[in-house]
Each structure stands twice: as C-alpha cells, then as structure tokens.
C-alpha positions in Angstrom: 3.9 -13.1 -16.7 5.3 -10.2 -15.9 3.9 -10.5 -12.3 5.3 -13.8 -12.5 9.2 -12.1 -13.4 8.5 -9.2 -10.5 7.8 -11.8 -7.9 10.4 -14.0 -8.9 13.0 -11.5 -8.7 12.2 -9.7 -5.5 12.4 -13.4 -4.0 16.3 -14.0 -5.8 17.6 -11.0 -4.4 15.6 -10.9 -1.5 17.3 -14.5 -0.5 20.3 -12.4 -0.5 20.0 -9.5 0.5 18.3 -11.2 4.1 22.1 -11.4 4.8 23.9 -8.0 3.6 23.7 -5.0 5.4 22.4 -1.8 4.4 21.5 1.8 5.4 17.7 1.0 6.4 18.1 -1.8 8.3 20.1 -4.1 9.8 20.8 -8.0 9.6 19.2 -9.7 12.5 20.2 -13.8 13.4 16.7 -15.8 14.1 16.5 -18.6 15.7 13.2 -18.7 16.9 9.6 -18.7 14.7 6.0 -18.2 15.4 4.4 -21.0 16.1 1.9 -20.6 12.9 4.9 -18.4 11.1 3.6 -20.8 7.3 0.1 -20.0 7.7 0.8 -15.8 8.0 3.4 -16.0 5.6 1.0 -17.8 3.3 -1.8 -15.5 4.0 0.4 -11.9 3.6 2.1 -13.6 0.2 -1.6 -14.6 -0.7 -2.7 -10.4 -0.6 0.8 -9.3 -1.5 0.1 -12.4 -4.9 -2.6 -10.7 -5.8 -1.8 -6.2 -5.3 1.0 -7.6 -8.1 -1.5 -9.5 -10.2 -4.9 -6.6 -10.2 -2.2 -3.9 -10.1 -0.8 -5.5 -13.4 -4.6 -6.1 -14.6 -5.4 -2.7 -13.6 -2.6 -0.9 -15.5 -3.3 -3.1 -18.7 -6.8 -1.8 -18.9 -6.8 1.6 -17.9 -4.2 4.7 -18.2 -1.5 5.4 -15.8 -3.0 8.6 -14.6 -6.6 6.4 -14.4 -5.2 3.6 -12.2 -2.9 6.2 -9.7 -5.4 8.3 -8.9 -7.9 5.2 -8.3 -5.0 3.6 -5.8 -4.4 6.9 -4.1 -8.2 6.6 -2.5 -7.4 3.7 -0.6 -8.4 6.5 2.8 -12.0 5.4 2.3 -11.0 1.7 1.8 -8.5 1.7 5.2 -11.5 3.7 7.2 -13.9 0.9 6.2 -11.6 -1.6 7.8 -10.3 0.2 10.4 -14.4 0.1 11.3 -15.3 -3.4 9.8 -11.8 -5.5 11.1 -10.8 -3.5 14.2 -13.9 -1.3 15.3 -11.6 1.9 15.4 -13.4 5.2 16.0 -13.1 7.5 13.5 -14.3 11.5 13.7 -16.1 13.7 11.9 -12.9 16.0 10.2 -11.5 12.3 9.2 -15.0 11.8 7.4 -15.4 14.8 5.9 -11.4 14.6 4.4 -13.4 11.7 2.3 -15.9 13.7 0.5 -13.2 15.6 -1.4 -11.5 11.8 -2.0 -15.2 10.1 -2.8 -16.1 13.2 -5.2 -12.3 13.0 -6.8 -12.7 9.5 -7.5 -16.5 9.8 -9.6 -15.8 12.7 -11.4 -12.7 10.9 -13.1 -14.0 7.8 -13.4 -16.9 9.9 -15.4 -15.0 11.7 -17.6 -12.3 9.6 -18.0 -11.0 8.4 -22.0 -9.5 5.2 -21.2 -12.3 3.8 -18.5 -12.4 0.4 -18.4 -14.5 -1.8 -16.1 -12.4 -4.2 -15.4 -9.3 -2.1 -15.1 -11.3 -0.1 -13.0 -12.7 -3.4 -10.5 -9.2 -4.5 -10.3 -7.4 -0.8 -9.3 -10.2 -0.8 -6.6 -9.0 -4.2 -5.5 -5.8 -3.5 -5.4 -6.8 -1.4 -2.5 -7.8 -3.1 -0.6 -5.5 -5.9 -0.8 -2.9 -3.6 -0.1 -4.4 -2.3 3.3 -5.1 -5.8 4.3 -1.2 -6.2 3.7 0.1 -2.5 5.4 -1.7 -3.8 7.9 -0.4 -7.6 8.4 2.5 -6.3 7.3 3.0 -3.2 10.1 2.3 -5.9 12.9 5.3 -8.0 11.8 7.6 -5.7 11.0 6.8 -4.4 15.2 5.7 -7.6 17.2 7.5 -7.7 20.3 8.4 -11.4 19.9 8.9 -12.7 16.9 9.5 -9.1 15.1 10.3 -9.2 11.3 13.0 -7.5 9.6 12.8 -5.8 6.1 14.7 -8.0 4.3 12.4 -11.4 6.5 9.2 -9.6 5.6 10.2 -9.4 2.3 11.7 -12.7 1.1 8.7 -15.2 3.3 6.3 -13.3 1.5 7.6 -13.4 -2.3 8.6 -17.0 -2.2 4.7 -17.4 -0.3 3.7 -15.4 -3.5 5.6 -17.4 -6.0 4.0 -21.0 -4.3 0.2 -18.8 -5.1 1.3 -17.7 -8.7 2.0 -21.7 -10.0 -2.0 -22.4 -10.2 -2.2 -18.9 -12.3 1.3 -20.3 -14.6 -0.3 -23.6 -15.9 -3.3 -22.5 -16.2 -2.7 -18.1 -17.7 0.5 -17.6 -18.3 0.9 -17.7 -22.1 4.2 -18.0 -23.2 5.2 -16.2 -26.9 8.3 -18.6 -26.8 6.3 -21.7 -27.2 3.8 -19.8 -30.0 0.9 -20.5 -28.8 -2.5 -19.0 -30.2 0.2 -18.4 -33.3 1.4 -15.6 -32.1 5.1 -14.8 -33.3 7.3 -13.6 -30.7 11.0 -14.2 -29.5 12.3 -12.5 -26.0 15.7 -10.5 -28.5 18.3 -8.8 -25.7 16.1 -5.4 -25.4 13.3 -7.4 -23.3 15.1 -9.1 -21.5 17.2 -6.4 -20.1 13.9 -4.6 -19.9 12.1 -7.3 -18.0 15.0 -7.5 -15.4 15.3 -3.9 -14.5 11.6 -3.8 -13.7 12.3 -6.8 -11.4 15.2 -5.2 -10.0 13.1 -1.8 -9.6 10.3 -3.6 -7.6 12.4 -4.9 -5.6 14.0 -2.5 -4.6 10.3 -0.3 -4.2 9.4 -3.0 -2.2 12.1 -3.5 0.1 12.4 -0.1 0.8 8.1 0.4 1.6 9.1 -2.5 4.1 12.0 -0.4 5.6 9.3 2.4 5.8 7.1 1.1 7.2 8.8 -0.4 10.1 10.3 3.2 11.4 7.6 5.7 10.4 4.4 6.4 11.0 1.5 5.4 9.6 0.4 9.2 8.8 4.1 10.2 7.5 3.8 6.6 5.2 0.3 7.9 3.2 1.6 10.9 2.9 4.8 9.5 0.9 2.7 7.7 -1.3 0.7 10.3 -2.0 3.1 11.8 -2.8 4.2 8.8 -5.2 0.6 8.7 -6.6 0.6 12.2 -7.4 4.2 11.8 -9.0 3.8 8.8 -10.8 0.2 11.1 -12.3 1.5 13.5 -13.7 5.2 11.4 -14.8 2.9 9.5 -17.1 0.9 12.4 -18.7 4.0 13.5 -19.8 5.6 10.4 -21.2 2.9 8.4 -22.7 1.0 11.2 -23.9 -2.4 10.6 -21.9 -5.6 12.6 -22.9 -7.3 14.0 -20.0 -10.1 16.2 -20.0 -10.2 19.2 -17.2 -13.1 17.2 -15.5 -10.5 14.3 -14.9 -7.6 17.0 -13.8 -9.5 18.8 -11.2 -10.8 15.6 -10.0 -7.1 14.1 -9.9 -6.5 17.4 -8.5 -9.3 16.6 -5.5 -8.1 13.3 -4.6 -4.9 14.4 -4.4 -6.3 17.3 -2.1 -8.3 14.8 -0.1 -5.8 12.5 0.9 -3.7 15.3 2.3 -6.7 16.4 4.3 -7.4 13.1 5.3 -3.7 12.2 6.9 -3.8 16.0 8.0 -7.3 15.1 10.3 -6.2 11.1 11.4 -3.1 12.8 13.1 -5.0 15.2 14.8 -7.8 12.6 15.6 -4.6 10.5 17.1 -3.4 14.0 19.3 -6.8 14.7 21.0 -7.0 11.2 21.8 -3.8 10.8 23.5 -4.6 14.5 25.0 -7.5 12.8 26.4 -6.1 10.2 27.7 -3.5 12.1 29.0 -5.8 14.6 30.8 -8.2 11.4 31.9 -4.7 10.1 33.8 -3.8 13.6 35.0 -7.4 14.1 36.6 -7.3 10.9 38.7 -3.8 11.7 40.3 -5.1 15.3 40.9 -8.5 14.4 41.8 -8.1 16.4 45.5 -5.9 19.2 44.4 -8.0 20.1 41.4 -11.3 20.0 43.8 -9.3 22.8 45.9 -8.9 24.5 43.1 -11.9 24.7 42.3 -13.9 25.6 45.6 -10.8 28.7 45.0 -11.8 29.9 42.3 -15.8 29.7 42.9 -14.9 32.3 46.0 
C-alpha cells in the first residue's frame, strides 16, 4: 500500500510537473516518440516498480541502517552487470576497491542484530534493479534523437509502474478499512497526512535524481548517493535508536570507504583510457616526427 501511495503521488504530481518550469530542467514540447516507446517505458517502469516495492520490503524486515548498508554495495553489482551486459573492462584498482565493500558487507551481515533473510534478499535485489534502471534511464536522458527530460521520464515510468502495481493491489494489498483478517483500523487525519508527505517526498527525491543524472557524470552521482546512504544510516541510528555492534559499525564504515575508493578508481581508469586514446591518436598523426626524435636521442 505504501508503494502504491508513493507511485500514484509521483505520477499525479509528475503529470503537472511536465509543464511547469524548474531550475533543474526546462519544459520541452515533444512532437514524436521512439517507435518502441511503450515497450521501453513498460520495461523501465517494471524496474521502477520492483525497486520501490523491494526497497519497502527490505525496510519492513531489517533495520534502516542495515538496509542502507546493503544498498551502498551497489558498485559490486555495477561491475558485474557492466562486465556481463556491456562487456566493459574493469582495471586492477577498480577490482581492488571492491574488497573493502564486500568485506564490510559480510561483516555487517554476520553481526547484524536485526538480520532477516527476506529483508536482506530484498535489499540485494533492489541494488540489481536500481543499477539496471540507472543504466537505461541515463541512455534515455542523454539520447541523440529522442532525448527525454527528467519530468517526462519520471512521469511515463511512474505511470507504467502503476500498471504493474494493479495486479499487486488485487492479490496482495490488504486495506484495513475493509476489515479483512479481523483488523480494526481507520484512516485518521494523521495517517493521511503522513502518507501524503511520504508521497510528495518520494516525488521530490525521484525527479531530483533524474535531473541530476542528466546533468552530472555517473561518478559524481555515485559519490552523492554514497553520502546519501551514509547520512541515512546514521540518521536512522539516531532517530530509531537502532542497536548496532562495534563490528557492524566498522563494517558500515568499510563499505562507505570502499565506495569512495571505487568511485575514485573508476575516475582514474577513465582518465587512463582517455589519455591512452589521445596518445594513440597523436602517435598516428606524428609518427614520422617521433621517429626522427628517437634517432636524435639515440645519437
């Protein structure tokens, strides 16, 4: 039900936001759509639906700090999917930076007081879905012919996610007002206000993420996400008074440090590749001159 409120709210608000200017994006009228537009939006909407629902399942079954720690391990899945799907090469430093992430995650998993297999599996699955969603969203935001704006992408994927949620509403959602399973519950004013606030905050986070994804590099976006996860972990410890062991705290710190190292290693790898390509291009153009220079240096 909470996932339904979040996705419905961001769909309704997103419909209006497509025509409202914002500092993060500009409204752009669209006359044509890609030939496979519906299939693309349903595919990304399916991943959006899975990310939202699985994320809420993980939050229900494990502590917020542990769920955020697991989500911080996204670079591991990014490397794996980049290798399997895109055939992307990862260098030595990138692979080494994954060691503290895996070690910290393992340490947190073993020593976590609130460990639950369903919550842990849901958090890991959220990572996979989120990584896939980011890859396809980045392509749609930076396309050549059919470039989508952040509010467009958010609205269409949210509307597709609503369609995906309909079977879940029919078979899974238990509305307490109907009195199913003997529960007595009423939607008082506080509950309605909290649901609306949750939906609005989800919309703001979603459209901001899409806008930033289209404007900054993936490395910068990953660093910002790492800071967000770290802040969520410590805020949850303060607000919910989650009890964590010293080993779990050390494992969380290892994961965060590992993610920063991973981002730095990725940036270094990209710089090395660009420098190598530039060197090869210059070498082909200046090959006779380089040969003369070598002869002079030998003499």
